[in-house]
N, C-alpha and C positions, 0 to 999 in steps of 0.2 A: 709495209703494210701489213705482212700478215709475221714479222717477229725475225728470226736470220740469226743472232745471233746469242750468248749466253748473258743474262740479269746480272749474273756476278762477274765483273773482271778482275775484281782479287778478293782474297779474304778480310779487307775491314768493311766493303761497302754489304759480305754477306754475312759478318757477324752485327752489322749495324740492323740489319733487316730483321732476322731470325731473332736479335735482343726485345724489338720491337712490338713484338706479336700480342705481349699482354696488354700492353697500356691503352686503357679501358677509352682514353681520350681519341685515340688515333683512330680504334676499332667504331668508336659510335659516329668519327667524321667516315667511314669505311661504307658502315652501312646505310649509312644517311645518304651518301651518293650511289650505292645500289639502289637506295629507296627512290631515290628520282628518275632512274632511268640510264643513269651516265655508265659510260665506256671506263672501265680497270686497263687501264695500261701499262707494258711493264715494267717502266721506272716508277709507277704509283705505289705505295704504302699501300701492303694485304696481309692478312693475315696468315701466318705459314700454313695454318692447316686448308685455307683458300686454294694458298698457292699448292697443298701437298695432293688434295682432290681434283684441282684442276690439271696435274702433269697427270697425274691417273688416269684420269679422262681425257685428254687429247693422245698421251700415249698410245692407249688403246689403240684409238680410233685408228692412230698412223701404223702400226702393224697391223688392224684388222683389213686395211687397204694396200698392204704391200701382200699378204698374205691371203687374202680376197682374190687377188687377180691369179694366183696358182690354178684350182680347179679349172676356171676358164681359161687359163693360156694354155692347160692340156688339150683344150680341143681345138685350138689355132688350126693345129695342122688336118683334123679331120672334120672341119666345118664342110658340110654337104655342097657349100658352091660358093665361087668367090665373091659375092656380093657379100654373104658370112664371113667369108673369112675375114675380109675388110673391115666388117663391121666390128670384129671379135678384135682385131685388132687395136682397132682405134681405142676401143672400150678398154683394156687391159695397159693399154700406157694411158687413159687417164686416169684410172685406180694410182696406176705407181706416181703419176703427178701429185695425185691428191696426198698420197704418202708424205713427197716431199716439203706442199705448203704445212702439211700439220705434223710436222718433224720440226718445220721451223719456228710455227707458232711455239709447238713445246719448247725448244729452246729457250727462249724467252723468259722461262721460269726456273731455269738455272741446273739444267741438266744436259748433259753434251748428246749431240746426235748418236755420237759412237759407242756413248755407255745405255743410251736405248736399245740400240742393236744388238750389244753383246748382252742384253736381260733378255731381248727374243728369243736371242740365238741359243742362249742356255736353257731357254721355259722360268725365268724365272717373270717375266711377263706376259700378260694377258691379250688374247683378242677375241674377235667373237665368238663364240659357239660354232656359228653357222657352218662356218668355212675347215670344219673337221670333218665334215663328213664328203662321202666321193661324190663327184659326176660320172654317172654310169654311162650315162647314153646325151645327144642330142638334145633329147626333151631337158635335162637340167640345165640347162645352158638358158634355155627359153625359161623355164623356173627362176632360175638367178636371176638372169637380168631386167624379169616382171617384177615376182616376186620380194626375194631381198634386197632388189635395189631400192623396190615401191617400200618395201619397212625402211628403211636405212633412208629414204627420203625423209617421212614422216617424223623421225627423230631428230634428223639434221634441219629439218627447216624450222621446229618448234626451240632446237640451241642455236642455232645461228642469230637470235635475240639477244643471247644470252646478253652476260656482263663483261666478262672478256675480249677488249678490244682483237686481239691478234687472231682468235679462235673464232669469233665473230664473222669477223672479215671473211676467212678462207673458208666456213661454211657457207656461206653466199654467193663464191665462186664454186664450189663444189657443187650446192645445190643447181645451180643453174646445168653443169656438166651432167650430172645424174640425170636429170630432166629428160636430156638425148639418151641417155642408158634405158631410162623404163621404155620410149617409145620403142628403141629397139626390141625390147625384151618381150611387149605386149605382141607387136606383130609377129613374133616369133613364136610366143604361143598361142595367138588366134588364128596363125598357121596352122599348126599340127592338129589344134582340138577340131579343126574345119576340114582336117586333111581325111586323108586313107583310113582306113578302120585300123592298121597296124599305128600309122602317126597318133592317131586318137589313145588307144590304147599305151602306148607308151610314155602319153604326157601324162594318160592318167596313173599311170605306177609311178613316177616322178611326182606326181603330186602328192599321193601317195606316201613317198619317202620324206621328202619332204617336209611334210603339214607339221610334227610333230618339231622341228628344229627353227620354223618360221614361229610357232608359238611362244617358243622358245628366245625368241631374239630380242625382245626387250628386256630380258630380262626378270628376274623372278620376282612374285606377287610385291607390291607394296608395305603388306602387311611382316615381310622377311629380308626389304632391300635393307642394307649397311647404310648407304649412303646419300639416299634420297631427298629425307628432311632438309639438309643441311644443306645440299648442293641447288634444290629448291629455294631456300630460304636467300640463298645471295646469288643466286640467278646462274649460277653454273650448267644447272639442268632446267630446263622451262616445263616441263610437265613430267607425273610420277610415267612408272612401267605399267602399269596398267592401263594410265589412261591413255598413253600412246600404241600398245596392243589393241585396245576398243576403235581406238581413230582407225587405225590398218585394218581392223575386221569391217570395220564398216564402210568401209572405201574398197576392197579389193574383194569379199564374198560376192556379194554380186557378180562382179567382172567375171569371177573365178566359173557360179555358176552360169552364166547369160551364156556361155559357150560350149556348155555341156558337159565340164569338169567338174565330179562330185569331190568329196570333202571326206575322208575317212575317218569320222566323229558320228555315230548318232545321236549326240547331247548340242551340239552344236547349232547353238538357235540365238535370236536377238529376244532379248526381257523385254517386251512391247510395254512393261510399266514402269523398268528403268533406264530402258535403251543400251543395256550395256548387255555385250554377248557373253554366253554361259559356253562353257565346253564341258571334256571330260578330264579328266586328272592327266596334267599332262605332264606328270614325270620328272617331279624336278629333282629326284635323285639323279636322272639321267645327266640335265644340266651342268649340277654341279662336278660331275662326275669328266663331263668332257673338260670343263674349264679348268680342271685340276690336272688336264692333258693325258686322261682314259678316253679320251672319245675314237673313232674309227681309222682317222689319217692327222691325228697330231704330231705324232715318229714321223710321220711321212711329211707332212709338212712345214717341219721344223728341219728336218734333212735333207728337201732341195735346198730352204735357205740356207743351211751352211754350206751348203755346197758352191753355192752361189757366190756366198761374201768370201769364200778359200779362192774360189778358181776366177775372179773377179779383182781380187787382192791387187793383182799389178797396176791395173788401172787408174783404181784410187793411190797408188802410191806412186807412179810416174804424173798424175795430176796435184800431188799434195806440195804445198809451199809451209817448207818447216816454220818461216819466219815470218806468216802472216797472222793476224789478230781479226776475228771478226767480232764485230762488236754491234749494239742493235740500233739497226736505221731511226731516223727521227721521225717519219711517216707513221 
């Protein structure tokens, strides 16, 4: 249903798929299917650029689910009570499960899970910039659960309507589970905002620190985004970075303000004429620096993943069946 094997079972199939990329007739048929709203499945012909962009996008999403569990995972043992601890354990477990669905979908495009993980550990592969910032207090976990997950849902609900079947189906399931994460985060956010003066101040401090990474979450402005036009034409991406960012601000700014939390940007306002949110320069140099591996926690996040890979290798090796061959399911 979501994928789960390699689309290239042998070099013959691989060379045929790559050699067909410039066939104008096949491209015309492919784009006509996209225009009709049909789903593209793993064994269907697709342009090499479509495959490449999809793989880049799904792989980055999978890595983000894995690395995104790390800042929350560090707070499991420090959660303020048993209820919060159990909810956070369940949430982290869900995020790892989302990554497995996404790796399975990405595998159908011809790259093995092992290769994807190796690229993550080496620093070659990218993941969402927001997971390279520290979670200093319990209030950070509330902000992540409410606003980071809220931003992710805006992105994922749009892309669940995309053209690639395995990714679309995985996103629909992921969004259902993310909706529970959002409720957990919102409840924790409101609890702190309406609690003691110390709790409110702790949440306000977290909001001040996470505001800029949240603006960065959807990626650079459409004017400098490298992939948006082609991804939207082939319905890999269903909304532009700026459109999704504006939708997020439209939904969540009122929710933040109604509980007495302010945003650390005096220029943040909605233009009454255009309906577009305007804000101060979010410093895109910082965004690109973090993406290149120079964020506050980039090295720490990868070090944790490398440690887990090395120390958990014995489990994988114990389960590995060397003569087993994985193929794509027919569903």
